[in-house]
N, C-alpha and C positions, 0 to 999 in steps of 0.2 A: 504493499500500500503506500503510495506516493504521500509525503506530507503536504499539507496544504500551503499555498502560495500566499504572501502577505501583499494586500493591495496598496499599502501605505508604507513605508518605511519608517521605523520608528525605533528608538531603543527598548532593551527589554523593560518590561514593567516590574516592579518590586512592590512589596508590600510596605505600607507606611511605617508600620512597627519592624523596625530594623534589628530590635533587640531579639525579636523571634527568630530572625534568619540566623543568628549567630549559631543556634542548634543546627547540626546537620540533620537532613530530612530522615525520617523513619524508613522511607522507602525511595531510592533512588530512582528517577526516571530512566528511561531507555536513553540511547544517545538519538535514535530517530525522531522522538518526541521533543527532545532539546532543538534539533536543527528546524523543526517547524515555527519555532518563536523567532527564529533569525531572519532581519529583513533580507531581500533578494539574495537568496541563498546561491553561494558560487557554484552549485549542483546543477543549476539551471544553465545550459549552455545557450538557450534560446534567448534568455533575457540578458545575459552577459554580453551577447554581439551587439545588443541595441546601445550599452553602455562603453562600449570599447573604444569608441572616438575620444573620450574624455578620461579614459583610465591609463592612456599611455602617455608618453612625454612630448610634448609640442616639438614639432620637427621631425619624430619619427614614428608617428601614429600609423597604425596598420592600415591596408588597404580595405577590409573588412570595417563593419560596422556602419555608423551614420555619418562619417567623415572619411571621404577619400583622400590620401594625401597628394599635395601638391609638390613639387619641386621647389626647392628653395631658392633657385635662380632658372628663369625662364631662358634658354639659348637664344642669344640676339636680343635679350630685353635691354632697356636702358638702365633697368636696375641691377644688371649683372656685375660682378666685380671687374674692376678696370677704369672705371670713369672716376671722376673727382667732383666734390662739391665744396666750394668754399663759400662760405656764409650764405648758403643756398642759392647762389647765384649760378652755379654750374648745373649740370645735367644730375637727375638723381641717381647716378650709377655709383656713388661712393657713399654706402650706407654707413651710417653711425655704428660704433662696435657693439656687438652682440645683437644687432637687429635684421630681420630678415625681410623679405618682400612677401612674405606669405600672405598678408591682409590685402596688398596689392593685387596678387593674383586672385584672391577670394573675391574682390570686388570687381574685377573684369570679367570673371566666370560667372558672377551673377546677373548681369545685365546682357542676356545672350536672347537671340530670337526665340518667339514661342511658336509652336506648330501644335496645332490641333487634332484630335484623332476621333475619327467616326468610323464604326466598323457595323456591318449587318448582323444579324441575329446568328446565321450560321457560323461566321467566325468567331462569334464571341463563345458560341456552345462548344465548338473545336478546343478553344482555348482554355476554357473552364474544365473540360476533359482532362487537360493537362496538368491540372492543379493551379492554374492561373484565375483566381477568382474574379480579379479586376479586368480580365480580358486583356485586349491588345495594347491598352494604355500601361496596364502594369509589366507587359512584355517588354515595351520600347522605352519607358521612362528612364531606367539605368543606362542604357546604351547612348542615350541622346545626350548625356551630361558631359561626355568625353568623345568626341568623334577621334577614331584612330587614325594615325597618320597625321600628315601635315596637311592644312588647309591655307591656301594661299588666297590673299585678299588685296585687290586694288584699291588704293584710297583716290582722291577726288582728283589728283593728279597723273594718276595712271602708274604710279609705281606699286609694284607687289611686295606683299610681306607676307613671309609664313609663319603661323603659329600653330603650335603643338598642343596647345591647351584650349582649343577652341570646341564649342558644344553648342546644343540647342536644348530647349526645355519643351518637351511633349507634354500637352495638357489635354483635359477632357473639353468637350464642346459645351457644357454645362457650367464648367468652372467659374466663368465670369458673369453667370446669370443669377445674380443676387437680387431678390426684389427690394427695391428701395423704398423708403418712407417717404421720401421727398424727390421732386425731379433734381436728378442729377447728382444725388448723393447716395453713399453707401452708408448703412448704419454699422457695417462691420468695421469701419475704420474708426469709428468714434470709440474713444479711450477715456473714462472720467477718471482723472486723477486728482490727488491732492499732494501737496509738499510732502514728500518723504514717504508714501505709501499709495497704494493702488485702491482705488475706490469700485465697487461694482464687480470685484473678482468673484463671486457667487454667480453674477448672471454672465460674465465672460466665459467660465467653466461650463455653464450650461450650455452657451453656444457651442463651446468645443465640442460638447458630447453629441449636438445636433449632426445629423449625416445626411449627405445627397444622394440621390439614386442615380444608379447608371442609365444609359440610354437603353439598353436593350434585356441587360442582365436581370434588372430590379431587384440586384443584392445592394444594401445600405452601404454608402462609403463615406470615410470619413472626408472632413472638408479640407479640400488641397489648397484654398486660397489663404495666404498667409495675412499679415496686417495686423496681429492680435497681441499685443504687448503683455498682456496679463498671460496668455498661454506659453509666450516664450519664457517669461519669468518662471512659471510652474514647472516647465520642463527643464532648464538648467539647474532648478531646485532639486528634481528628482535625479541628476546627474550628480550633484554635489552630495546628495544623501548617500547614493550609492558608493561612491568613492570614499565618503567618511566612514562608513560601515565595513567597507572592504580594503581599507589602506593598510592591513597587516597581513596582505598576501605577499607570497615569497617572490612572486614576479616584480620586477621594479617597474615603477609606472609613475606618473606625475606626483603623487602624494608622498611616497616614500623613497623617491629617489634623491639624492642630494645633489651628485654633478651632472649636470645636463650636459648634453654633447655640444661641441664647439660651434656647430653650424645652427643650433636653434636659438630661437629668441627667448632669453633667459626671464625678461620681463613680462611674458606674455603666457596667460596660463590656458590651457585648452578650454576653459568654460566661458572664457572671454570670447574664444574662436567660436565656440558653439552658439554663443548669445549672438555674435554678429552674423554667423552664417543663418541661423533661424530668423533674423531679422531680415535679410535679403530674400530667404525662401519664399516661394508662392506669392509673388509680387501681384497685388489685386489689380482688377482691370478698372480703371478711374479714367475720367474724362481729361485731365490736365496732364497725361503722359501717356505714352504709347508702347511702354516696354512689353507690357502683358498683352499688348494686342496681337492676335495672332497673325503672323506674316505668310502663313500657309496652311493648309489644312490637307492631312491623310484620310483620305476615303478607301475604305478596304472592303471587299467582297470576296465572298469564298467560292472555290472553282464548283463546289457542289451546287450552288444555284443554277437553276436550269437557265436564267437569262441575266448574266452578270452585268450586261451593258444597261440594261433596263432598271436594274437593282441601284446602280452607281447614278443613274439620273434621279430616281427618287431621293436618294440620300443628298444628292446636290441641290435639288428643290428644298428638301427638308431644313437644309442648313443655311441657304442662301435666301429664302422667302418665306420658309415655315416657322415652326414654334422653337426651332434651336439658333434662329437668328439673333446676333449680338445686337447690344444696346445701340441707339442710334448714333452717338458718338463714335462709334467704331465703324470704320471701314469696311465694308463687305465685300469688295473686289479683290480679294487677295489669291495667291496662286494656291489651285488644287492639284493634288499629287495623288494619282489612281494606283492601288496595290489589289492585286490578285493574288490571293492567299491559297496555294496549293497544297493536299495533304499528299505526301510522299507516301504514305502507307495504303490507302484506298482511293486515291485519285488516279486517273489516266494523265500522264504528262503529254501524250499528244494532243488530247483533247484542250488541255491548259494552255498550250503553246498556241494551239489556234485561236482561243479565246483572248489570249494576251495579245496576238497580232492585231484582231479585231479591235480590242481596246485602243491599241496606239493609232489606228485609223481614224477612231471616232474623238479621241480626246488629246491627241497630240503625243509628244515624246516624253511627257512627265509621267510615267507608268512604271511599273515594277512588278515583277513576278517573284513572289516570296514563297519559298518551298519549305514547308515545316511539317515536322512529323506529329501525328496525331496522339500517339501513345504518351501515356504518362510515363515520366522518368523516375527511377528511384535513386539514392544516394549510392546504392551498392553496386550500379550498373558501371561498365568499364570505361565509357565515354560520357558519364555524367558531369555535369559542371552546375554548381550552385548559382542561381540568378543573383547579380550583384545587387547589393543594398542601394536603394535610390537616396542620394547624398542630398539633394536640394529638396526634400519633403518638409512640408509646412511643420510648425511646432503642434498644432491641433492635431494633425495625422499621425505625428510621433507619438504623442501623447495616447492617442488611442490604441496604437499598437502596443505599447509598453502596457498599457491596462489589459489588454486581450490577453498578452502572454501571461500577465501575473495572475489573472483569474482562471487561467485553463489549468486543467489537470494535467494534461500532457506537456512534460517539460523538454521535448525534443523541439528542433527547429523547425518551424513550418515553412520555411522558405523553400519555394520548389526548386527543383533540379530539372535541367534541360540537357538535351544532347548536344554534343559537340557540334554536329552539322548545323543544328538551329543556332547556335551561338555565331557560328560562322556566316550563317546567310543573314543574321539580324545585323551584324556589324556592317556587311557588306551593303546592306539595305539603307542604313543610317548614312554611311559615307556617302554612297551615289546620291541619296536624297540631298545632302549638305552641300556637295561638291559641284553637282551639276545642275540642281534646280534653286534652292534656297538662297544661297551666296551670290549667284549670277543674277537671279531676278532682284535682290536688293542692290545689288550695284548699279545695275540698269535705272532703277527706280531713283536711287540717289544722283546719280548723273543726270537723269532728266528733270528732276526737281531743283536741283542745282542750277541747271542752265535756264528754266522757264520761269521759276518763281524767285529763287534767292538772287540771281544776277540783277534782277528788276530792282530789287529793293536795295542793292549796293549803291546803286547808282544814283545820279543828281534827282532822277525823277522820283526813285522811292523815297528820298528823303523828303522831298515836298509833299508827298502822300501822306508820309508819317506827321508832318507838321499840320496839315489839313484836318486829319484826324483828331489831332491833340485839340485845335480850336474851334472844331464844329459844335460843342455844346454850348458855345456862346452864341452861335447863330439863331436864326428864329425856328430851325427844326428842331431844337432841343426842347422848346416849350409841348411839343405833342409826342415827345419821347416818353415811354414807360419809365425809363430810370433817367433822372436829371443828370447823373455823372457820366451817362454814355450817350452819344451821338447817335443819329440815324444812320451814320455810315459805318459803324462798329458791326463786324459780324458776330458778336459775342452775345449769347442769350443769357440774359442776366437772370432769368428766372429758372432755366434748367442748369444754369452755370456751365455751359460747352459750347463749343465751336462745332459747327457741322463739318463732317469729315472734307468737303469740298471747299472749305473756307481757306484763303491763303495762310492765314494762322495755323490752321491745323496741318496744311501739308507741309509746312516749314517745321513744325513740331516733330512730324514724322522724319523730314529729313534730318533733323539734328539726331534725333534717336536712332535712326537706322546707322547715321555715321558713328555714332558711340557706340552700338552693338558691333559694327565692322572694325571698331578701333581707330577710326580716322578721328583723332580728339582735336586737331585744329580745325577742321570743318565742322566739327561739332560745336566747338567753343564760340566761333564767329557766328554762328546760326543762333544759338542760345542768347548769345549778346544782344542781337537783333530782336529776337522775341521778347526781351526783357523789357523794350522800351513800348512795344505795340500792347503788352498785356497790362502794363502800368497805365497806359492811356485809356484802356478799356475798363479799369477798376477791376479785371479779371485777377483777384488777388490769388488764388490758388494755383492758378496757372503763371502767374509771375513768379510765386514761389518755386514752382517746379523748374522753371527756366533759370532761376538764380542757383537753384541747388546745383542742377546739371553743370552749368558755366563753371561753378568753382571746382565740381569734381572733375570736369574735363579740363581745366587750367592744372590742376594737381597731378592728373595722369599724362599729360602731354609731355613728350620726351625732350622738349626744349629747356633752356635755361627759366628760371624763373627769380627775377631779382626782389629783394626785400620790400623795395618801393611798390613793385606791383603786386606782390603778396598781400601788404597792408592796405592798399588803396583799391584793389579789386576783390580779391579772393576773400578777405575778412568781410569786407561789406557786402558780398554775395551771400556769403554764409550768415551773417547777422540779418539780412533783409529775408532769407527764405524761413529761418527759423521763427521770425517775428511775424511775418505774413502766414504761416500754418497755423499759428495758435492765437493770434490777436486780431488778424484783419478779416476774420471770416464770421459768421454767424454761428457755424459748428467748425469748432478747431479739429484739427486732424493732429494730434500729437506724434502720432507713429512716422509721419513724414519728417515733423522737426527731428525726433530722435536719429531717424536715418541720417538729415543732413547733418547733424552734429557730430553722430559716431563716425560717418565716411571721411568727414573733414578732419577730425583729429587724428584719425589712422594714417591718412595720406599726408598731413603737414608733419607728423611725427618721422615720416620717412625722409623729409626735406632735409633732416640734419639738425645741427645745434641752434643755429638762428631761429628755427620755426618751433623749436620745444616749447616755449613760452605760449605760444600761440594755441599750440595744440592741447596744452594743459588747460589754458583759458576755457576753450570749448569743451572739455570734459568736465570740468567744474560747471559750465553753464548747463549741462544735462543735470547735475546736482540740484542746481538753484533752480531750475524748472520745475523739478518734482514730476518729470515725465516717466520716471522708472521705478520699480518697485525695490523691496529691499534686496533682491538679488542682484540686480541692475545697479543700485546703489553703492553696493561693495565691489563690484567688478569695475565701476567707472571711478571710484576711489583709487583703487589700482592703477588704472591706466593714468591718472594724474601724477602718480608716482613714477611711474615709467616714463612718462613724459619729460618729467624734470630730470630723471637719471641720465637720459642722453645728453643734456647740456655741459657740455665740456667747458672748463674754464681755460685762462690765458697764462701762459708762464709758469713757473715753477709753484707757485703759489694756487694755480688754478683759479684766478679771479674770474668771476662771472658764472662760475658752476652753481648748480642747484641741488647739490648733493643733500644739505640739510632740508631743504623742502621736499626731496623726494623722499628722505628718511620719516619726515613728519606725516604725509600722506600714506605712507607704508603702514606707519603705526594705527593711522586711523582707519585704514581698510582692515588692519587686523583686530579691533576693536569692532567694527561692524560685523565681521565674521563671527566672534564671540557672542555678539548679541543675537545672531541669527542661529546659532547653533553648530558652526562648522569649525570644530578645533583643529583640525588638520590645515585647512586652508589659512587660519588665522596663524598657525604657526610658521607657516611658509612666509607669509607677508612679515611677520616680525623678524624672522631671520634674514630676509631680505633687507630690513631696516637697520639692523645693527651693524653690517660692515660701513655703511654709508655714514653712521656716526662715529666710525673709528674703532669699532669693537670687533675683534677676531671672533667670529662664530665657532672656529674649531677650538678656539681656547677656552670657550665656555665649559665650565664642569657641572655635571649634574648633581643634583643635591640629594639627600638621603631619601626624599620621598619618592623621587624619580627612579631611584636604585630600587627601592622597595616594590615600587608598581611593576618595574621592568622585569625583576625577578618573578614576579608573579606570571608573567608571559602575556600580560594585556596592553601593555603600554611601551611605548620605546624609550630610549634613554635620552632623547632630545624633549621630552614632554617638560619636564622641571629644571631649568638652566638656571645658574646664578652667573651674574657677571663678574669675570675676575677683572673686567677693566672698568673703571666708573666712568659715567656718562657725564656730560658739563654740568649737570644742575642734579642736585639730591631730589628733587621733586621727579625730574624725569626718569631717575634710575629707581625710584620708589613705583611710579606709574608702571613702568617696564615690568619690574618684579611682581606687580599686583595681576598684570595683564598675563604673565607667565603663570601664574598660580590658577587664574580663571580658566585658563586654556587645559591646564592638568585635570582642574575639577570638571571640565565639560567633557574631556576623553575619557575620564573614570566612568562618568555617568553614561556616557555612549556605549563603553563596555560593560556596563552593568556591575561597576564596583564603587562602593561608596555611597555617598549621600544621594538620594532621590526620592524627593517627595514632591509635594504640590508646588513648592518653590515659587519663584517670581515667573512673571509671563514673559515671553518672548519680546524682545526689545529694551528690557530692563536689566541694568548692569551693576548689581549690588556685590561690591567686591568682598566687603566683610563676611557676608553670608555665603558666598562661593567659598572664599577660604577656609572658613569654619565648617562648612560642610565637605571640603576635601580632606582637612585633618580628621574630622569624625569619620568619614568614610574609610581612610587608610586604617584608623585604628582598629575599626570593626571588621576589616577585611583581613586583617593581620590575625584578630582573635578567632576569625573562623577556622584558621590552620589547627588552632589549639582545642578546639571544642570536641566534645566526648559525645557518646550517644549511650543511651540506657540498653543495656543488653537484653534484660529480661522482656522487653516490650519489642527487642528487634525481630523480623521476620526470619532472621538466620539464626536460629537457635543452636544450631550445631557449633557456632563459634565460641570459644573459650578464651577468656582473657587471663593474660599471665600477671597482671596487676592484682597485688593483694593476695595471691595464693601462697600456699606453703611451699618451701623450698623443698625441691627434691631430695630423696636420700643419696649421700655420696655413694659413688661407684668405686668398688674397690678394683684398683687398677694394679694389685701388686707391689711388692717392694721396689723401691726408687734405685737409682743407679747410686753406687758410692760417692762417685763425685759431687753429685748433687746434695747429698747429705753431708758431706765434708764441707762444702761451699757455705751451705747454711749454719754449720758450727763456727766457722769462721766469723761470720756477720755478728753473730751472737756476742762472740768475744770481743769484738770492735765496739758493742754498745754496753758492754758492762760498765764502764766509767761513767 
């Protein structure tokens, strides 16, 4: 019988009367029953794979799990070693010591083309028979995140660049169809917050449990659309709790590994990387940006269908004009890619080839014949390959998967396996789709819009048109306008808060987003800059904030040099305007986009070197001031403030201008925040990173007696209770550090089930005296447990007899002893005579 799974991680519960627990139990429970009370049992390999992304060291994370590793440096990237940065004026090639471009690669891979997936019932039924409950979308999603091989993309001047980390995002046709409560507004993006905490957490969790239905399968699906800050907070909290209660594993991971690899970013934790990844996963379909708008749609039919061509026409009509049509602010005339799915085991390949040729005659060359096996594959098969885990799933979707595996009685991994031939066929299909259809189509549209729309705005006539739009509200036509701030010449719908897809502003926004996704940041920056002026004149504040946000990110991602003056006058002002417009210039603020703006801005500024460290820390502190994150995000971004100040190097032998003390101060604040939240191991790592910045050698810190005692019990490490051999500058500072160390020790003992554990203070309260008293009391009682006895007459093991208090056994006659021994004893007695 398998032990039950715990749905929520928690420390073991102990009775309030700890005196009674000092006596050993009369009947010891079996090991199997004790495992049932442990949170996130390591014997569950299915659950362990979901938390594998944050259980490993940053920079050496495994390929399985929720986070696929990215190379530390992209070949040919401007961030590769070999460049130089002097005060932020050079190219971003020379990164600060101990800093990698992991987050830069993460941001580039987050904004990629989206491709919708639509399949008929026969195809979905065949894939469900293979163990894929999500159908064709579940099959294609992991393979689109990283296209195999190099992808060559031509920029606006015709120069080609190859990228090895290019990908696309496969999405469902219903993912963007969220019923709005008001025209043009998405209620899922509304996050009610208060300074320092999240409000409405229960409502957001209830929304996260809501599921959407597939097109033809009728099976409930977790929500794949992101933009939920409370769900991201809960997900990262789950990962933190799992690492907290499994940090005593023998395998070196982030929590118990003291020496990070030389190529890893020592100031970046995997939990912050997970937070940033989930913040960028599942971009919502909104009107002010087109990143989540589909650039193509895969329409798949099965070769079993008697008339595949007619079925394709029906699916096209359903998605173009029917109930699956996208909202009115989304361009509906995009690329359609037609796929004929052939069953290798029961289908006729000759008939499928004939049908495929007929499809190419009717629909053009954007077609593909996908050959798959219909029989389900099991792990024991010779050519079986595990389906890769989707890296860019939303926080709501991952939480639903965690809860599903926690509540399941089956501890085996439910991930389906595929034959090696299917894996090869899918990878070939994805590469052909991207290289021959998606990228060339985006390049043609970018060149067309650049020539027909953007070129006119750059000229003298375009500037006059912008001036005329600015002064039109003061004319006679503004009296009859529905909005006094927007003239009749504007294309902006102030009631619906969107531009029609054919409006020049919407076309230019698509041009800028397409250029950004194709990594032509120079063209994207110039287009976003023009759009800022247009949106400002139309008082379209959400669109203005989106253009300012992407203009700042494009400027920071551009390979050219960025002077300190340009960064201060342009980038900082754009980030400030975007954050302010997202939160304070609208009837319904969107804190999610404000958080995304500030988080991406601080990460990219941090890569710019020492001169941009203060600006990066300022934006991280702005996130804390605005109160748009919860307790987990507050602690993580407090760590980021410390990491930003830590890369600020001084000048000369005295390191004038460095920010080491500020970095140490914010690291101590982060440690205190983690203690308040109940994460002792993460708090200890922050404190260990702060002490070297104060000039204290962590290796010379000696353990106290309490730490030695607890470590001897096998429940805590030697680093739990440390006393400083080198004094800090101020006695109050050293006293605070010692109290924080003691609080970390007490918290780790509580999490291990040792020592004081009662009702205690609520989360968020930090009473040092209570914690210290509880720690000392708990240690004394834990030591007394080893000396306790049990009553033998009431013990179920009556056959056991005690040797204590019993009469001594009769001496055994072993015969006469050796004469040498007797002579030696006589000599000793003579010596003692005097």
